[in-house]
N, C-alpha and C positions, 0 to 999 in steps of 0.2 A: 504494500500499499504506499503510495506517494504521499508524504507529509508536506513537502515543499518543493517547488520547482521554479527556477528563475535563471536568467542569464546574467552572469557577472560581467561588468565592463571594467575598463582600466580606471583605477582610482586617480582622479586629478589631485586630491590632497596628498596622497602618498607620493605621487610623482613630484609635486612641488616640494614636499618635505625632503625627499632625497636630494633634489637639486640644491636646496638651501643648506643642508648639512654638509654635503660634499663641497659646495662653493665656499662656505664659511671656513672649512678646514684648509682649502686651497689658498684662500686669501690670507689666513693666519700664517700659513707656511711661507707665502711670498713676503709678508711684512715682517717676519721674524728677523732679528739682527744676525745674519749669517756672516761668517768671516769671508775675507776676500776670495779664498779658494773654496768656498762652500758650495760652488755649483755642482761639485761631484756628490754632494749630499742632497740638496734640495731638488735637483732635476729628477733623480730617480724617485724621490718622495712625491713629486707632482705626478710622475708617471703612475705610481701606485695609486694615488688618489683618483686619477682619471680611469684607470682600469676598474677600481672599486665602484666608481659611479656607473660605468658601462654595465658591469655585472649586476648592480642594483636595478638599473632600468630594465634589464633583461628579465630579472625575477619579478618585477612589477608587471610586466607584460604577460608573463606566464600565468598570473592569477586572474584569468578571465575564462569565459566559456560557460556552458550550461552546467548548473549545479543542481542535482536532484537528491533530496533527502528522503530516505525510506525508513520504515520502522526497523528496529533492531540494530541501530547504529551503523546502517549501511548508507553509503554515499556513491553516487555516480557522477564523476567529473572527468572531463577530458577523455571521453570514450573509454573509461576504465572503471572497474568496481573497486571501492575502497571501504575500509571500516574505520570508524573513529576510535583512535587508540586511547585517548584520555580526555577528560572534560576540557572544553575549549577555554582559552584565556580571553577574557573580555576587557575592552576599554570602550570609551565613548566614541572612538574613531573606527572601531572594527573589532574583529575577533580573529584569533589564531586557532585553527583546527588542525590537530595532528592526525594524519591519515596513514594507514598501513594498506598495502596492496591486499585486496580481499582474497584473491586466488593466486597462489604462487605455484609455478611449475616445480615438479620434484627436482629437476636438474638445474633449476635456477638458483643462483646464490642469494643469500639473504639481502633483501633490499632495505635500506634505511627508511625511516618514516619520512613523509612529506609534510612540510608545514605550509598550510594554505592560509594566506592572509585575506580575509573577507572584509574589505573596507566598507564603512557605512555609506560612503558616497558612490560605491560601485553598483548600488541597487536603488530602487525607488524607496522613499521613506516608508511606505506601507509594507513593501517586501522586506525591508531591513527590520522593522518592528516584529513582523511575524517570524522571521528566521531567528532573531534574537530571543524571542519568547520560547520558541521550540528548543533551541540549543541550551537554554538555561534549565530546561526540564530533563535534558539528556543525562542518563547515567551510563557509564561505560561498563559493559559486561566483560568479565575476564574469562 
């Protein structure tokens, strides 16, 4: 039985938060009082910050698609079946849902859990309230 079904879009707030944090760190690194030969330190540091920002943007784009919540802690997301591993972590901006692959092949190695960030602005306000209410009632079955 389907309890909730909606399409997640890219979160504008999460996108802007990532840009702000990475941009602030980059500006702080540029304005820091480096020694004259410090280019060998701050240039790789800026490269690491840029790579981190690109990786963050990729992760934000991955948190979209059709999300279907079933009874029994089952979720269908990105054309795969998942189970909710532990109670979600809530904030006023969204929730983090830890998902495990529901069906694993016998010869497949153990897959780590997936952290799905469901941002409150990636859904309509009505859909967010309904999902939030359902997820607060969830109990994880071991």
